RODO-2510 file (C-alpha; in nm, 4 decimals, decimal comma):
residues 420
     n   res          X          Y          Z
     1     m    -3,2236    -1,6156     5,8232
     2     m    -3,1001    -1,8983     5,9934
     3     k    -3,0690    -2,2528     5,9824
     4     h    -3,1315    -2,3312     6,2903
     5     p    -3,2550    -2,1152     6,5575
     6     w    -2,9849    -2,1392     6,8094
     7     i    -2,6941    -2,1622     6,5791
     8     l    -2,6722    -1,8252     6,5432
     9     l    -2,6987    -1,7513     6,9122
    10     s    -2,3392    -2,0557     6,9751
    11     g    -2,1225    -1,8943     6,7375
    12     a    -2,2405    -1,4921     6,9015
    13     f    -2,0648    -1,6240     7,2039
    14     l    -1,8888    -1,2508     7,4000
    15     l    -1,6405    -1,2305     7,6337
    16     a    -1,5908    -1,0949     7,9591
    17     a    -1,3601    -0,7556     7,9725
    18     a    -1,3092    -0,3935     8,1514
    19     a    -1,5765    -0,1324     8,1344
    20     p    -1,6296    -0,2610     7,7753
    21     a    -1,3078    -0,2075     7,6231
    22     m    -1,2089    -0,3965     7,2844
    23     a    -0,8482    -0,4687     7,4285
    24     t    -0,5721    -0,5004     7,2277
    25     n    -0,3425    -0,8558     7,3450
    26     g    -0,6575    -1,0609     7,2534
    27     m    -0,8420    -0,9433     7,5619
    28     n    -0,6302    -0,7618     7,7155
    29     m    -0,4762    -0,3999     7,7494
    30     i    -0,1254    -0,3537     7,6651
    31     g    -0,0083    -0,1541     7,9851
    32     y    -0,1774    -0,1310     8,2791
    33     n    -0,0622     0,2599     8,4016
    34     i    -0,0132     0,5534     8,1387
    35     r     0,3701     0,5461     8,1576
    36     s     0,3783     0,1908     8,0642
    37     s     0,0804     0,2704     7,7455
    38     g     0,3118     0,5414     7,6333
    39     m     0,5800     0,2831     7,6108
    40     g     0,4014    -0,0024     7,4431
    41     g     0,3103    -0,1784     7,7388
    42     a     0,6960    -0,2830     7,8185
    43     d     0,7312    -0,2512     8,1950
    44     a     0,8177    -0,5521     8,3430
    45     a     1,1904    -0,4612     8,4309
    46     i     1,1387    -0,0604     8,4813
    47     a     1,1730     0,0357     8,8507
    48     g     0,8251     0,1176     8,9884
    49     d     0,5564     0,3455     9,0637
    50     c     0,2616     0,2765     9,2383
    51     s     0,1139     0,0745     8,9746
    52     g     0,3575    -0,2480     9,0208
    53     s     0,0831    -0,4113     9,1781
    54     a    -0,1266    -0,4285     8,8449
    55     c     0,2018    -0,4825     8,6056
    56     n     0,5264    -0,6130     8,8541
    57     p     0,4676    -0,6538     9,1917
    58     a     0,8548    -0,6870     9,2128
    59     t     0,8820    -0,3319     9,0914
    60     l     0,6732    -0,1884     9,4115
    61     g     0,9574    -0,1334     9,6305
    62     r     1,1895     0,1050     9,3656
    63     q     0,9913     0,3993     9,3981
    64     r     1,1536     0,6638     9,5927
    65     e     0,8368     0,8091     9,7453
    66     n     0,4848     0,6822     9,8637
    67     s     0,2454     0,7602     9,5961
    68     m    -0,1142     0,7282     9,4861
    69     a    -0,2569     0,7517     9,1186
    70     l    -0,5937     0,8259     8,9704
    71     g    -0,6146     0,7993     8,5592
    72     l    -0,9004     0,7552     8,2819
    73     s    -0,8548     0,5862     7,9858
    74     l    -1,0963     0,6518     7,7118
    75     l    -1,0833     0,3409     7,3866
    76     l    -1,2648     0,4429     7,0761
    77     p    -1,2831     0,1256     6,8000
    78     e    -1,3519     0,1469     6,4919
    79     t    -1,5319    -0,1948     6,3572
    80     t    -1,6659    -0,2836     6,0197
    81     h    -1,8718    -0,5949     5,9030
    82     s    -1,8370    -0,7358     5,5819
    83     p    -2,1069    -0,9442     5,5433
    84     s    -2,0732    -1,2792     5,2706
    85     n    -2,2974    -1,2652     4,9608
    86     f    -2,3544    -0,9042     5,0426
    87     t    -2,1530    -0,6086     4,8472
    88     s    -2,1924    -0,3217     5,1331
    89     d    -1,9417    -0,3020     5,4107
    90     v    -2,1595    -0,2068     5,7857
    91     e    -2,0007     0,0409     6,0079
    92     g    -2,0462    -0,0521     6,4069
    93     e    -2,1682     0,2703     6,5968
    94     d    -1,8913     0,4887     6,7097
    95     l    -1,8036     0,3463     7,1190
    96     i    -1,6701     0,5217     7,3482
    97     f    -1,5145     0,3105     7,6672
    98     p    -1,3903     0,4533     8,0038
    99     l    -1,1372     0,3033     8,1576
   100     p    -1,0673     0,3932     8,5350
   101     y    -0,8263     0,3525     8,7122
   102     l    -0,6809     0,4084     9,0535
   103     a    -0,3166     0,3053     9,2518
   104     y    -0,1833     0,3341     9,5374
   105     a     0,1624     0,2287     9,7459
   106     q     0,3555     0,2784    10,0601
   107     k     0,6322     0,1557    10,2291
   108     l     0,5329     0,0198    10,5920
   109     s     0,8598     0,2586    10,7458
   110     p     1,1307     0,5109    10,5433
   111     t     1,3480     0,2035    10,6440
   112     s     1,1443    -0,1063    10,5999
   113     p     1,2100    -0,3471    10,3068
   114     w     0,8583    -0,3620    10,2590
   115     t     0,6436    -0,1692     9,9942
   116     l     0,2224    -0,2683    10,0319
   117     g     0,0613    -0,1489     9,7081
   118     l    -0,3289    -0,1547     9,5490
   119     d    -0,4030    -0,1497     9,2650
   120     m    -0,7983    -0,1064     9,0556
   121     f    -0,7663    -0,1450     8,6624
   122     a    -0,9511    -0,2473     8,3779
   123     q    -0,7815    -0,5589     8,2856
   124     g    -0,9793    -0,5807     7,9295
   125     g    -1,2932    -0,6880     7,7033
   126     m    -1,5043    -0,5945     7,4285
   127     g    -1,8097    -0,4694     7,2742
   128     v    -1,9804    -0,3687     6,9576
   129     d    -2,2864    -0,2014     6,8228
   130     v    -2,4073    -0,2948     6,4625
   131     h    -2,7228    -0,1627     6,3094
   132     e    -2,9039    -0,2204     5,9520
   133     f    -2,6631    -0,5645     5,8873
   134     p    -2,8150    -0,7253     5,6272
   135     t    -2,9855    -1,0434     5,6432
   136     s    -3,2196    -1,2739     5,4609
   137     d    -3,5059    -1,1278     5,6344
   138     g    -3,4223    -0,7565     5,5758
   139     p    -3,1882    -0,5249     5,7847
   140     g    -3,0967    -0,6577     6,1721
   141     s    -2,8823    -0,5748     6,4404
   142     f    -2,6520    -0,6914     6,7276
   143     d    -2,4564    -0,5239     7,0198
   144     s    -2,2702    -0,6343     7,3316
   145     q    -2,1327    -0,4775     7,6501
   146     v    -1,8867    -0,7207     7,8416
   147     r    -1,6799    -0,5611     8,1511
   148     y    -1,3994    -0,7074     8,3400
   149     g    -1,2611    -0,5512     8,5998
   150     r    -0,9267    -0,6247     8,8466
   151     v    -0,8502    -0,5112     9,1665
   152     t    -0,4835    -0,6605     9,2920
   153     g    -0,3416    -0,6429     9,6748
   154     a     0,0526    -0,6745     9,6826
   155     a     0,3224    -0,6893     9,9207
   156     n     0,7249    -0,6333     9,7733
   157     y     1,0255    -0,7122     9,9834
   158     l     1,3556    -0,4848     9,8628
   159     v     1,5971    -0,7876     9,9605
   160     n     1,8707    -0,5752     9,9234
   161     d     1,9678    -0,2798     9,7007
   162     r     1,9524    -0,5664     9,3801
   163     l     1,6889    -0,8013     9,3988
   164     s     1,3253    -0,7148     9,5011
   165     l     1,0300    -0,9386     9,5103
   166     g     0,6732    -0,8594     9,4761
   167     l     0,3617    -1,1476     9,5411
   168     g    -0,0035    -0,9637     9,4459
   169     a    -0,3597    -1,1376     9,5173
   170     m    -0,6364    -1,0045     9,2765
   171     i    -0,9822    -1,0395     9,3018
   172     g    -1,1720    -0,9484     8,9747
   173     y    -1,5785    -0,8619     8,8916
   174     a    -1,7420    -0,9519     8,5335
   175     d    -2,0719    -0,9140     8,3683
   176     m    -2,1894    -0,9246     8,0038
   177     e    -2,5100    -0,8608     7,7706
   178     f    -2,5376    -0,9066     7,4458
   179     s    -2,8060    -0,9464     7,1780
   180     l    -2,8310    -1,0978     6,8230
   181     f    -3,1446    -0,9956     6,5883
   182     p    -3,3533    -1,0030     6,9296
   183     e    -3,6731    -0,8530     6,7291
   184     n    -3,6222    -1,2018     6,4972
   185     q    -3,6964    -1,5687     6,5248
   186     g    -3,4293    -1,7198     6,6337
   187     g    -3,2764    -1,4265     6,7979
   188     f    -3,2053    -1,3467     7,1874
   189     s    -3,0787    -1,1406     7,4343
   190     v    -2,8450    -1,1899     7,7062
   191     e    -2,8719    -0,9806     8,0300
   192     d    -2,7017    -0,9901     8,3973
   193     l    -2,4408    -1,2420     8,3536
   194     s    -2,1891    -1,2280     8,5969
   195     s    -1,9039    -1,3887     8,7934
   196     f    -1,6161    -1,3127     9,0321
   197     g    -1,2778    -1,4500     8,9534
   198     y    -0,9623    -1,4602     9,1683
   199     a    -0,5717    -1,4761     9,0525
   200     g    -0,2466    -1,4716     9,1920
   201     k     0,0996    -1,3148     9,0718
   202     a     0,4554    -1,3171     9,1958
   203     g     0,7100    -1,1135     9,0286
   204     i     1,1515    -1,0853     9,0726
   205     h     1,3459    -0,7409     8,9888
   206     y     1,7380    -0,7329     8,9451
   207     r     1,9614    -0,4534     8,8749
   208     i     2,2431    -0,6337     8,6797
   209     n     2,4263    -0,2788     8,7736
   210     e     2,3401     0,0821     8,6942
   211     i     2,2554     0,0185     8,3441
   212     v     2,1011    -0,2842     8,2992
   213     s     1,7669    -0,4276     8,5100
   214     i     1,5526    -0,7097     8,4104
   215     g     1,2340    -0,8566     8,5818
   216     a     0,9903    -1,0939     8,5083
   217     q     0,5879    -1,1845     8,6135
   218     y     0,4030    -1,4729     8,6445
   219     t    -0,0195    -1,4161     8,7141
   220     t    -0,2301    -1,7763     8,7316
   221     e    -0,5569    -1,7842     8,5321
   222     a    -0,8648    -1,6808     8,7204
   223     a    -1,1992    -1,9240     8,5959
   224     l    -1,4701    -1,7175     8,5577
   225     d    -1,8146    -1,9451     8,5986
   226     f    -2,1382    -1,6677     8,5053
   227     d    -2,4234    -1,7140     8,6681
   228     n    -2,7785    -1,5085     8,7632
   229     g    -2,8572    -1,4093     8,4366
   230     t    -3,1471    -1,4668     8,1928
   231     l    -3,1699    -1,5479     7,8166
   232     t    -3,4942    -1,4053     7,6036
   233     a    -3,5077    -1,6447     7,2839
   234     n    -3,7791    -1,5403     6,9914
   235     y    -3,9477    -1,8245     6,8833
   236     g    -4,1539    -1,6282     6,6396
   237     p    -4,5275    -1,6789     6,6143
   238     a    -4,5252    -1,8780     6,9889
   239     g    -4,3528    -1,5229     7,1348
   240     s    -4,0467    -1,4553     7,3246
   241     f    -3,9668    -1,6675     7,6646
   242     t    -3,6950    -1,6039     7,9357
   243     f    -3,4781    -1,7984     8,0642
   244     d    -3,2343    -1,8659     8,3869
   245     a    -2,8633    -1,8545     8,1977
   246     e    -2,5497    -1,8935     8,3637
   247     m    -2,2207    -1,9432     8,2048
   248     e    -1,9525    -2,2483     8,2424
   249     d    -1,5722    -2,3556     8,1452
   250     f    -1,4296    -1,9003     8,0729
   251     t    -1,1294    -1,8385     8,2190
   252     w    -0,8879    -1,5422     8,2269
   253     p    -0,5687    -1,7115     8,1166
   254     k    -0,2321    -1,6977     8,2899
   255     e     0,0698    -1,5202     8,1536
   256     a     0,4306    -1,4960     8,2067
   257     e     0,6498    -1,2199     8,1241
   258     f     1,0142    -1,0963     8,1178
   259     g     1,1649    -0,7755     8,0302
   260     i     1,4745    -0,5620     8,0196
   261     a     1,5371    -0,2352     8,1088
   262     v     1,8781    -0,0043     7,9887
   263     q     1,9320     0,3277     8,0792
   264     a     2,1532     0,3842     7,7985
   265     t     2,2352     0,7914     7,9517
   266     p     2,1067     0,9344     8,2149
   267     q     1,8338     1,0814     7,9973
   268     l     1,7812     0,7745     7,7592
   269     l     1,5881     0,4665     7,9117
   270     l     1,4739     0,1380     7,6896
   271     a     1,2594    -0,0447     7,7753
   272     a     1,1818    -0,4323     7,5875
   273     d     0,8750    -0,6984     7,6719
   274     v     0,7848    -0,9989     7,5975
   275     k     0,4958    -1,1932     7,6750
   276     w     0,3478    -1,5339     7,6243
   277     i    -0,0396    -1,5533     7,7324
   278     g    -0,2283    -1,9111     7,7526
   279     w    -0,5021    -1,8279     7,6151
   280     s    -0,5386    -2,1966     7,4533
   281     d    -0,6771    -2,3616     7,7459
   282     a    -0,8323    -2,0773     7,8550
   283     i    -1,0817    -1,9463     7,5398
   284     d    -1,2063    -2,3131     7,4064
   285     q    -1,5394    -2,4828     7,4343
   286     v    -1,7716    -2,2716     7,6643
   287     k    -2,1372    -2,3492     7,7779
   288     l    -2,4096    -2,1339     7,8499
   289     k    -2,7164    -2,3206     7,9747
   290     a    -3,0330    -2,1687     8,0044
   291     n    -3,2856    -2,3368     8,2294
   292     g    -3,6466    -2,2788     8,3681
   293     g    -3,8775    -2,0746     8,0713
   294     a    -4,2381    -2,1535     8,0491
   295     e    -4,3345    -2,5585     8,0910
   296     g    -4,2933    -2,8262     7,8683
   297     l    -4,1260    -2,5654     7,6772
   298     p    -3,7181    -2,6896     7,5945
   299     p    -3,4101    -2,4870     7,5905
   300     p    -3,2395    -2,3244     7,3475
   301     v    -2,9301    -2,5664     7,3027
   302     s    -2,6677    -2,6800     7,0626
   303     p    -2,7152    -2,9741     6,7982
   304     g    -2,6473    -3,2928     7,0228
   305     s    -2,5662    -3,0995     7,3351
   306     d    -2,7792    -3,0173     7,6077
   307     a    -2,6107    -2,6307     7,6307
   308     i    -2,5348    -2,3534     7,3834
   309     m    -2,1729    -2,4216     7,2734
   310     f    -1,9434    -2,1679     7,2041
   311     n    -1,6322    -2,3344     6,9723
   312     m    -1,3635    -2,0660     7,0176
   313     n    -1,0801    -2,2571     7,0417
   314     w    -0,8093    -1,9779     7,0859
   315     d    -0,3956    -1,9672     7,0202
   316     d    -0,1778    -1,9312     7,2234
   317     q    -0,0190    -1,5560     7,1455
   318     w     0,3003    -1,4247     7,2301
   319     v     0,3294    -1,0163     7,2462
   320     y     0,6236    -0,8068     7,1777
   321     a     0,7010    -0,4584     7,3780
   322     f     0,9515    -0,1595     7,2996
   323     g     0,9759     0,1439     7,4774
   324     v     1,1614     0,4936     7,4935
   325     e     1,1840     0,7650     7,7717
   326     f     1,3874     1,0486     7,6989
   327     a     1,4450     1,3204     7,9808
   328     v     1,3858     1,6349     7,7993
   329     n     1,5251     1,7590     8,1926
   330     q     1,3762     1,7014     8,5492
   331     a     1,1151     1,7776     8,4829
   332     h     0,9565     1,6788     8,1524
   333     a     0,9707     1,3357     7,9383
   334     i     0,8618     1,1867     7,6061
   335     r     0,8668     0,8533     7,5532
   336     l     0,7477     0,5934     7,2369
   337     g     0,6470     0,2617     7,2179
   338     y     0,5599    -0,0381     6,9940
   339     n     0,3751    -0,3738     7,0799
   340     y     0,2683    -0,6905     6,8540
   341     g     0,1226    -0,9764     6,9463
   342     k    -0,0678    -1,1964     6,6530
   343     s    -0,4243    -1,2092     6,6704
   344     p    -0,5080    -1,5058     6,9209
   345     v    -0,8614    -1,5437     6,7146
   346     p    -0,8622    -1,8337     6,4509
   347     d    -0,9664    -1,7443     6,0979
   348     g    -1,2451    -1,9788     6,1610
   349     n    -1,3499    -1,9259     6,4273
   350     l    -1,3848    -1,5434     6,3629
   351     n    -1,7633    -1,3676     6,4838
   352     p    -1,8613    -1,0534     6,4623
   353     l    -1,9287    -1,0321     6,7696
   354     f    -1,5971    -1,1075     6,8976
   355     p    -1,3330    -0,8481     6,6862
   356     a    -1,0460    -0,8891     6,9628
   357     i    -0,8265    -0,9285     6,6990
   358     v    -0,5940    -0,6081     6,6404
   359     e    -0,2158    -0,6425     6,6533
   360     h    -0,0145    -0,3888     6,5672
   361     h     0,0523    -0,0856     6,8190
   362     l     0,2153     0,2146     6,7981
   363     t     0,2122     0,4555     7,1226
   364     v     0,3495     0,7291     7,2692
   365     g     0,3527     0,9656     7,5230
   366     y     0,4224     1,2742     7,7370
   367     g     0,4948     1,2952     8,1657
   368     i     0,5004     1,6061     8,3883
   369     i     0,6703     1,5658     8,7402
   370     l     0,6055     1,8686     8,9615
   371     t     0,6245     1,9657     9,3277
   372     g     0,4569     1,6481     9,4745
   373     w     0,2668     1,5540     9,1383
   374     a     0,2883     1,4374     8,7904
   375     l     0,0637     1,4490     8,5057
   376     d     0,1559     1,1611     8,2442
   377     f    -0,0375     1,0976     7,9221
   378     a    -0,0138     0,8727     7,6635
   379     y    -0,1931     0,7459     7,3095
   380     e    -0,2272     0,4421     7,1394
   381     h    -0,3174     0,3628     6,8082
   382     a    -0,3968     0,0027     6,6845
   383     f    -0,3548    -0,0394     6,2834
   384     e    -0,6546    -0,1794     6,1403
   385     n    -0,6556    -0,5515     6,1109
   386     t    -0,8690    -0,7736     5,8985
   387     q    -0,9926    -1,1445     5,9302
   388     t    -1,2175    -1,3779     5,6959
   389     n    -1,3994    -1,6650     5,7860
   390     d    -1,3852    -1,9343     5,5352
   391     n    -1,5409    -2,1834     5,7509
   392     p    -1,9031    -2,3385     5,6712
   393     d    -1,9497    -2,5069     5,9576
   394     l    -2,2731    -2,3049     6,0987
   395     l    -2,2168    -2,4229     6,4671
   396     v    -1,8758    -2,2522     6,4679
   397     n    -1,9849    -1,9872     6,1986
   398     p    -2,3012    -1,9177     6,1628
   399     f    -2,3140    -1,5911     5,9535
   400     g    -2,1736    -1,8446     5,6391
   401     p    -1,8824    -1,8170     5,5035
   402     g    -1,6954    -1,5463     5,3422
   403     i    -1,7868    -1,3189     5,6529
   404     s    -1,4952    -1,0502     5,6880
   405     v    -1,4232    -0,8148     6,0131
   406     s    -1,1970    -0,5652     5,9953
   407     q    -1,0790    -0,3162     6,3739
   408     a    -0,8327     0,0014     6,4458
   409     q    -0,8595     0,1580     6,7844
   410     n    -0,7436     0,4673     6,9445
   411     t    -0,6787     0,5305     7,2880
   412     f    -0,6386     0,8283     7,5341
   413     h    -0,4746     0,8161     7,8881
   414     f    -0,4387     1,0485     8,1642
   415     a    -0,3009     1,0545     8,5791
   416     v    -0,2025     1,2673     8,7922
   417     t     0,0149     1,1056     9,0884
   418     y     0,0772     1,2667     9,4254
   419     f     0,3871     1,1754     9,6018
   420     f     0,3839     1,2222     9,9909
***
């Protein structure tokens, strides 16, 4: 089944993310509030609500009232694996990932130029669960559950009616566990890896006139050095042995975003964003180190290394988001959006355990404003995308040349906002 017991482990690397949520721009969700999600993630220049801490902190001061929001998203990925040298496709198990969301924003006083905000949200990520995967040793299974969530505190200063500035500090927590054919010789399972990550965010929002606004934000990278984990490796007749595990050189990427919003008519709002995500510096060569274990038993490593190496070699990603909001009346609004980001995963580094490959997204949304309250709904569909890895290097592609992965996603969003 495997050419080397730890080559397959090297190729089966998982990355940290939201609750575990196969995210949609690489590892990132396309939007971080329900209104934005219904508009394709175009939010950098839209005058704010309490979610600005997670999007563009410069938009916080544009909200007309203090507010807090509570929301939930349900992400349903659909993943199919096409093993090389086998004729039957293998469908992943039906999965539902809940993604909670909480936001709060308040002016220091009714006349103060300062607004403070707090956001807790799912940043992004992935998960998969596959059974009956054909191998030369018979059907096998692999699964992953990887989570990354963030809390952002932000301060916004409204310089004047046109210019608004914002800063944010972010703390994230990630954990992961995964397994790959753990019942078979050379198989493994990894549990309880976790890490904190820290980053900063800065934003600007400028009203050119009553119709056109522009906005931009920059988020720094956050290093995630996972530790306190265990790796259990199957040595066949010798038995299974457990090692301490830690992961190095993994980073959540920096990003820069620019957007424009046009209030074309009193009822019609148009928005467009372009975002750059620096995956190439963040997801390149990552190490999983195993220590301890039985006396005299060497820990698993990649050939020629002191660790299990993951050759990810991701590409930077440009994301384009477009959104429309139409106010039917003062209480009801409908939204449409489109989001595109070319998959940052190179074909030659694709792994079935890491299907963060969707590219095209179509979104719809609906908002209701009540007295002191608002309800927002959104739906995202990520169209199926397929990639095939023909790389013969088993250190990079342990499943063998010709392995294909197809993925689509459906995500449902709901939030309630209270104004005070």
